[in-house]
GUDRENZA-339215 format. One line per field, with one value per residue (C-alpha): residue in three letters; residue number from 1; x, y, z. Coordinates in nm, 3 decimals. Example, Ala and Ser with C-alpha at 12.3 -4.5 7.8 and 13.67 -1.06 7.14 Angstrom:
# GUDRENZA-339215
residuo <- ALA,SER
num <- 1,2
px <- 1.230,1.367
py <- -0.450,-0.106
pz <- 0.780,0.714
This chain:
# GUDRENZA-339215
residuo <- UNK,UNK,UNK,UNK,UNK,UNK,UNK,UNK,UNK,UNK,UNK,UNK,UNK,UNK,UNK,UNK,UNK,UNK,UNK,UNK,UNK,UNK,UNK,UNK,UNK,UNK,UNK,UNK,UNK,UNK,UNK,UNK,UNK,UNK,UNK,UNK,UNK,UNK,UNK,UNK,UNK,UNK,UNK,UNK,UNK,UNK,UNK,UNK,UNK,UNK,UNK,UNK,UNK,UNK,UNK,UNK,UNK,UNK,UNK,UNK,UNK,UNK,UNK,UNK,UNK,UNK,UNK,UNK,UNK,UNK,UNK,UNK,UNK,UNK,UNK,UNK,UNK,UNK,UNK,UNK,UNK,UNK,UNK,UNK,UNK,UNK,UNK,UNK,UNK,UNK,UNK,UNK,UNK,UNK,UNK,UNK,UNK,UNK,UNK,UNK,UNK,UNK,UNK,UNK,UNK,UNK,UNK,UNK,UNK,UNK,UNK,UNK,UNK,UNK,UNK,UNK,UNK,UNK,UNK,UNK,UNK,UNK,UNK,UNK,UNK,UNK,UNK,UNK,UNK,UNK,UNK,UNK,UNK,UNK,UNK,UNK,UNK,UNK,UNK,UNK,UNK,UNK,UNK,UNK,UNK,UNK,UNK,UNK,UNK,UNK,UNK,UNK,UNK,UNK,UNK,UNK,UNK,UNK,UNK,UNK,UNK,UNK,UNK,UNK,UNK,UNK,UNK,UNK,UNK,UNK,UNK,UNK,UNK,UNK,UNK,UNK,UNK,UNK,UNK,UNK,UNK,UNK,UNK,UNK,UNK,UNK,UNK,UNK,UNK,UNK,UNK,UNK,UNK,UNK,UNK,UNK,UNK,UNK,UNK,UNK,UNK,UNK,UNK,UNK,UNK,UNK,UNK,UNK,UNK,UNK,UNK,UNK,UNK,UNK,UNK,UNK,UNK,UNK,UNK,UNK,UNK,UNK,UNK,UNK,UNK,UNK,UNK,UNK,UNK,UNK,UNK,UNK,UNK,UNK,UNK,UNK,UNK,UNK,UNK,UNK,UNK,UNK,UNK,UNK,UNK,UNK,UNK,UNK,UNK,UNK,UNK,UNK,UNK,UNK,UNK,UNK,UNK,UNK,UNK,UNK,UNK,UNK,UNK,UNK,UNK,UNK,UNK,UNK,UNK,UNK,UNK,UNK,UNK,UNK,UNK,UNK,UNK,UNK,UNK,UNK,UNK,UNK,UNK,UNK,UNK,UNK,UNK,UNK,UNK,UNK,UNK,UNK,UNK,UNK,UNK,UNK,UNK,UNK,UNK,UNK,UNK,UNK,UNK,UNK,UNK,UNK,UNK,UNK,UNK,UNK,UNK,UNK,UNK,UNK,UNK,UNK,UNK,UNK,UNK,UNK,UNK,UNK,UNK,UNK,UNK,UNK,UNK,UNK,UNK,UNK,UNK,UNK,UNK,UNK,UNK,UNK,UNK,UNK,UNK,UNK,UNK,UNK,UNK,UNK,UNK,UNK,UNK,UNK,UNK,UNK,UNK,UNK,UNK,UNK,UNK,UNK,UNK,UNK,UNK,UNK,UNK,UNK,UNK,UNK,UNK,UNK,UNK,UNK,UNK,UNK,UNK,UNK,UNK,UNK,UNK,UNK
num <- 1,2,3,4,5,6,7,8,9,10,11,12,13,14,15,16,17,18,19,20,21,22,23,24,25,26,27,28,29,30,31,32,33,34,35,36,37,38,39,40,41,42,43,44,45,46,47,48,49,50,51,52,53,54,55,56,57,58,59,60,61,62,63,64,65,66,67,68,69,70,71,72,73,74,75,76,77,78,79,80,81,82,83,84,85,86,87,88,89,90,91,92,93,94,95,96,97,98,99,100,101,102,103,104,105,106,107,108,109,110,111,112,113,114,115,116,117,118,119,120,121,122,123,124,125,126,127,128,129,130,131,132,133,134,135,136,137,138,139,140,141,142,143,144,145,146,147,148,149,150,151,152,153,154,155,156,157,158,159,160,161,162,163,164,165,166,167,168,169,170,171,172,173,174,175,176,177,178,179,180,181,182,183,184,185,186,187,188,189,190,191,192,193,194,195,196,197,198,199,200,201,202,203,204,205,206,207,208,209,210,211,212,213,214,215,216,217,218,219,220,221,222,223,224,225,226,227,228,229,230,231,232,233,234,235,236,237,238,239,240,241,242,243,244,245,246,247,248,249,250,251,252,253,254,255,256,257,258,259,260,261,262,263,264,265,266,267,268,269,270,271,272,273,274,275,276,277,278,279,280,281,282,283,284,285,286,287,288,289,290,291,292,293,294,295,296,297,298,299,300,301,302,303,304,305,306,307,308,309,310,311,312,313,314,315,316,317,318,319,320,321,322,323,324,325,326,327,328,329,330,331,332,333,334,335,336,337,338,339,340,341,342,343,344,345,346,347,348,349,350,351,352,353,354,355,356,357,358,359,360,361,362,363,364,365,366,367,368,369,370,371,372,373,374,375,376
px <- 2.463,2.813,2.858,2.909,3.283,3.368,3.609,3.981,3.973,4.266,4.271,4.146,3.825,3.729,3.501,3.512,3.668,3.720,3.894,4.141,4.181,4.019,4.021,3.993,3.866,4.203,4.220,4.502,4.485,4.541,4.565,4.322,4.471,4.185,3.860,3.682,3.758,3.717,3.397,3.505,3.503,3.474,3.663,3.485,3.233,3.224,3.046,2.816,2.753,2.667,2.452,2.238,2.190,2.095,1.821,1.674,1.671,1.465,1.208,1.190,1.439,1.261,0.945,0.856,0.923,0.554,0.555,0.687,1.062,1.198,1.543,1.562,1.533,1.754,2.069,2.006,2.021,2.344,2.494,2.423,2.572,2.894,2.961,2.901,2.654,2.384,2.013,2.114,1.862,1.911,1.783,1.889,1.937,2.164,2.524,2.772,2.694,2.296,2.377,2.600,2.299,2.056,2.296,2.319,1.921,1.860,2.112,1.990,1.613,1.732,1.923,1.704,2.021,2.140,2.518,2.801,3.165,3.372,3.769,4.025,4.105,3.771,3.512,3.176,2.992,2.851,2.480,2.387,2.527,2.773,2.939,2.946,3.085,3.347,3.687,3.677,3.608,3.628,3.296,3.096,2.869,2.701,2.373,2.585,2.772,2.477,2.478,2.645,2.948,3.287,3.598,3.830,4.189,4.231,4.361,4.251,4.055,4.029,3.865,3.625,3.534,3.496,3.248,3.024,3.025,2.814,2.542,2.398,2.615,2.385,2.679,3.030,3.114,3.458,3.633,3.851,4.065,4.053,4.019,4.004,4.241,4.531,4.485,4.563,4.420,4.384,4.484,4.309,4.271,4.124,3.854,3.764,3.743,3.512,3.281,3.291,3.245,2.936,2.750,2.792,2.651,2.358,2.559,2.531,2.877,2.873,3.124,3.177,3.276,3.165,3.516,3.669,3.370,3.317,3.645,3.857,4.056,4.085,3.777,3.418,3.431,3.735,3.566,3.641,3.990,3.882,3.685,3.379,3.036,2.927,2.539,2.537,2.743,2.740,2.788,2.805,3.095,3.225,2.856,2.754,3.053,2.938,2.578,2.487,2.354,2.423,2.281,2.302,2.310,2.079,2.156,1.892,1.859,1.740,1.343,1.201,0.925,0.719,0.825,1.147,1.364,1.251,1.418,1.242,1.541,1.716,1.673,1.522,1.541,1.845,2.008,1.957,2.094,2.413,2.452,2.383,2.598,2.894,2.820,2.791,3.125,3.308,3.188,3.261,3.588,3.712,3.827,3.879,4.178,4.310,4.278,4.523,4.755,4.779,4.810,5.114,5.277,5.231,5.360,5.656,5.782,5.665,5.916,6.195,6.174,6.382,6.138,5.842,5.842,5.517,5.279,4.960,4.628,4.581,4.429,4.378,4.311,4.665,4.880,5.216,5.354,5.642,5.844,5.698,5.360,5.255,5.041,5.314,5.418,5.014,5.003,5.332,5.189,4.842,5.000,5.338,5.252,4.907,4.832,4.520,4.604,4.463,4.546,4.426,4.413,4.731,4.933,5.189,4.999,4.960,4.631,4.569,4.239,4.224,3.945,3.976,4.026,4.388,4.653,5.073,5.097,4.916,5.099,5.445,5.357,5.292,5.613,5.834,5.650,5.676,6.021,6.093,5.912,6.104,6.413,6.324
py <- 8.786,8.750,8.870,8.558,8.519,8.514,8.808,8.838,9.171,9.465,9.625,9.954,10.087,10.416,10.678,10.910,11.005,11.269,11.270,11.022,10.978,10.760,10.847,10.585,10.633,10.744,11.041,10.872,10.954,10.653,10.692,10.536,10.323,10.103,10.266,9.945,9.742,9.998,10.112,10.493,10.660,11.007,11.026,11.017,11.266,11.457,11.761,11.693,11.392,11.461,11.702,11.538,11.226,11.450,11.649,11.335,11.132,11.443,11.429,11.045,10.742,10.473,10.363,10.063,10.005,9.973,10.368,10.606,10.728,11.013,10.993,10.641,10.778,11.041,10.805,10.606,10.919,11.036,10.683,10.698,10.976,10.961,10.621,10.584,10.293,10.428,10.269,10.017,9.958,9.984,9.770,9.844,9.633,9.669,9.483,9.385,8.996,9.054,9.240,8.939,8.713,8.914,8.953,8.540,8.516,8.759,8.558,8.215,8.368,8.510,8.249,7.943,7.801,7.736,7.658,7.954,7.987,8.184,8.226,8.116,8.363,8.509,8.672,8.746,8.750,8.540,8.442,8.113,8.141,8.437,8.232,7.919,8.105,8.230,8.027,7.951,7.630,7.761,7.968,7.785,7.548,7.202,7.398,7.663,7.398,7.243,7.514,7.431,7.613,7.590,7.744,7.792,7.963,8.281,8.363,8.002,8.103,7.718,7.609,7.912,7.771,7.445,7.494,7.760,7.550,7.219,7.441,7.486,7.810,8.080,8.329,8.388,8.607,8.796,9.054,9.273,9.321,9.038,9.209,8.971,8.746,8.989,9.238,8.986,9.064,8.874,8.987,9.239,8.963,8.710,8.928,9.030,8.659,8.593,8.870,8.686,8.339,8.461,8.643,8.372,8.100,8.265,8.351,8.627,8.809,8.970,9.213,9.208,9.575,9.587,9.707,9.808,10.023,10.423,10.557,10.340,10.206,10.518,10.464,10.467,10.093,9.856,9.640,10.000,9.938,9.677,9.654,9.463,9.500,9.346,9.184,9.274,9.496,9.442,9.780,9.824,9.899,10.286,10.339,10.451,10.587,10.383,10.358,9.979,10.046,9.790,9.744,9.568,9.777,9.569,9.552,9.709,9.379,9.192,9.270,9.299,9.115,9.177,8.939,8.901,9.044,9.196,9.409,9.540,9.791,9.837,10.163,10.333,10.750,10.754,10.507,10.683,11.029,10.899,10.731,11.052,11.261,11.023,11.083,11.416,11.436,11.205,11.430,11.780,11.722,11.526,11.224,10.983,11.232,11.235,10.857,10.841,11.100,10.947,10.583,10.724,10.864,10.555,10.336,10.559,10.561,10.181,10.070,10.236,9.973,9.686,9.472,9.514,9.226,9.362,9.610,9.465,9.624,9.974,10.317,10.301,9.935,9.835,9.555,9.545,9.180,9.079,8.746,8.719,8.680,9.049,8.990,9.143,9.403,9.500,9.473,9.681,9.952,9.982,9.972,10.150,10.373,10.411,10.303,10.098,9.873,9.558,9.182,8.930,8.558,8.611,8.638,8.815,9.104,9.418,9.574,9.989,10.117,10.445,10.682,10.873,11.180,11.084,11.314,11.317,11.403,11.085,10.842,10.986,10.901,10.558,10.487,10.660,10.413,10.121,10.190,10.231,9.924,9.732,9.796,9.714
pz <- 12.245,12.102,11.716,11.470,11.445,11.069,11.023,11.163,11.309,11.309,11.646,11.536,11.579,11.335,11.468,11.208,10.900,10.616,10.281,10.272,10.625,10.896,11.303,11.596,11.908,12.037,11.786,11.581,11.213,10.949,10.567,10.449,10.083,10.100,10.100,10.298,9.941,9.675,9.819,9.903,9.553,9.632,9.993,10.324,10.453,10.103,10.158,9.810,9.961,10.310,10.182,9.954,10.221,10.469,10.276,10.128,10.456,10.589,10.300,10.233,10.277,10.169,10.000,9.743,9.431,9.365,9.319,9.123,9.187,8.986,9.171,9.005,8.651,8.736,8.845,8.532,8.321,8.493,8.477,8.072,8.032,8.241,8.144,7.780,7.791,7.572,7.630,7.868,8.143,8.500,8.769,9.102,9.431,9.725,9.696,9.443,9.554,9.486,9.149,9.008,9.130,8.954,8.626,8.627,8.677,8.394,8.169,8.203,8.177,7.855,7.700,7.859,7.962,8.297,8.325,8.414,8.294,8.541,8.572,8.821,9.122,9.035,9.318,9.219,9.561,9.844,9.696,9.607,9.229,9.261,9.538,9.295,9.034,9.269,9.261,9.628,9.754,10.128,10.093,9.871,10.060,9.930,9.883,9.633,9.476,9.328,9.048,8.717,8.684,8.498,8.611,8.366,8.310,8.207,7.880,7.803,7.478,7.334,7.671,7.647,7.283,7.363,7.676,7.503,7.184,7.385,7.397,7.748,7.878,7.933,8.074,8.125,8.369,8.422,8.633,8.381,8.679,8.955,9.263,9.562,9.324,9.307,9.017,8.740,8.417,8.065,7.766,7.495,7.271,7.505,7.635,7.286,7.161,7.483,7.344,7.003,7.121,7.355,7.052,6.840,7.114,7.266,7.575,7.776,7.847,8.204,8.315,8.662,8.734,9.119,9.191,8.877,8.781,8.855,8.738,8.910,8.629,8.509,8.257,8.368,8.337,8.307,7.989,7.835,7.757,7.538,7.192,7.292,7.440,7.723,7.767,8.135,8.354,8.758,8.975,9.324,9.565,9.459,9.356,9.676,9.865,10.137,10.111,10.002,9.669,9.349,9.022,8.688,8.357,8.089,7.706,7.505,7.353,7.693,7.714,8.083,8.209,8.523,8.824,8.627,8.895,9.202,9.529,9.819,9.934,9.582,9.449,9.765,9.776,10.010,9.807,9.495,9.639,9.747,9.431,9.232,9.467,9.369,9.019,8.998,9.218,8.969,8.714,8.880,9.019,8.713,8.917,8.620,8.515,8.857,8.872,8.565,8.678,9.012,8.883,8.674,8.976,9.214,8.956,8.843,9.216,9.281,8.994,9.210,9.476,9.430,9.687,9.418,9.215,9.003,8.967,8.883,8.794,8.655,8.786,9.144,9.143,9.200,9.350,9.483,9.450,9.675,9.685,10.064,10.196,10.288,10.594,10.828,10.638,10.633,10.992,11.009,10.792,11.020,11.379,11.279,11.009,11.037,10.662,10.532,10.278,10.126,10.112,9.815,9.769,9.663,9.970,9.834,9.668,9.833,9.721,9.691,9.664,9.764,9.728,9.342,9.564,9.662,9.606,9.546,9.920,10.036,9.782,9.918,10.247,10.175,9.977,10.254,10.499,10.265,10.223,10.598,10.688,10.396,10.594,10.937
């Protein structure tokens, strides 16, 4: 049976990984500065992570959410402690799209309204409401287009005000650093005014932290660089270091009811063990401090390269913008220099999303290769 051919594939077959390196079937070593779309947060095959999931799967990998699962409580408490999001409630699921789907559904339940406001170049997932709130017509099927979604420009606070005052918007969903879109950010004033407008108009403010969360921005969540309080925070990618896990963190003002949300696999025992190992490693190895240090080092070097026209993003969620499309550069970095990087919907942006454990020698290796590749 052939695979359903929906991904253009690079001719690399990873079979093993360790730290910030991936190895193919020929034992070729690749420097991983993309982490599988920012999924690898604490490094491939981290010993604490391996021990946690190995011990857990030997005891109990999965059972229903109809029974007690103390690992979920432990994960929620550790997440509250590290994130500083006091008294938020945690609902666990399996992916970022599912997290945003549940966030939008919960916002509609809470407000009794159905329209969503999202922003140009945003990406929120591929499920029904999440994909409708994503600014990419190529991935929105007619069944998704039935959703009531208004797409606005980032930084256009007047349009946000106009739409919210119509009274039918249940949620505004925003990435504080756009991932797929190309690492764009709005101004602090814009984000903070959106928060004020949401609270004045019975609209839920959803912080999509699927890619930017878990320390990647230099704070636990990217929204914490601003003075605001989201109603719902969606999380996933770096949460499980490769094990599928996602969730939403729900403000205490939003009260749950039985049946409101549900999941079969979400919050299973093995997922919680993986999630706990990630949080404990972030804490024990001071990885958020490393993010800040490595980000400053990366940006300092990037500024010396004349072909780099803009440095976008923050922390270890970075983009280098050129005056040409980077697809061939990415191929050259993979095949000639054995370095994984990412692209974006902005075809001129090279996306850098390494494990949070990345060191100066890895950044040096990248820039030596980049300079060499640009000179060819």
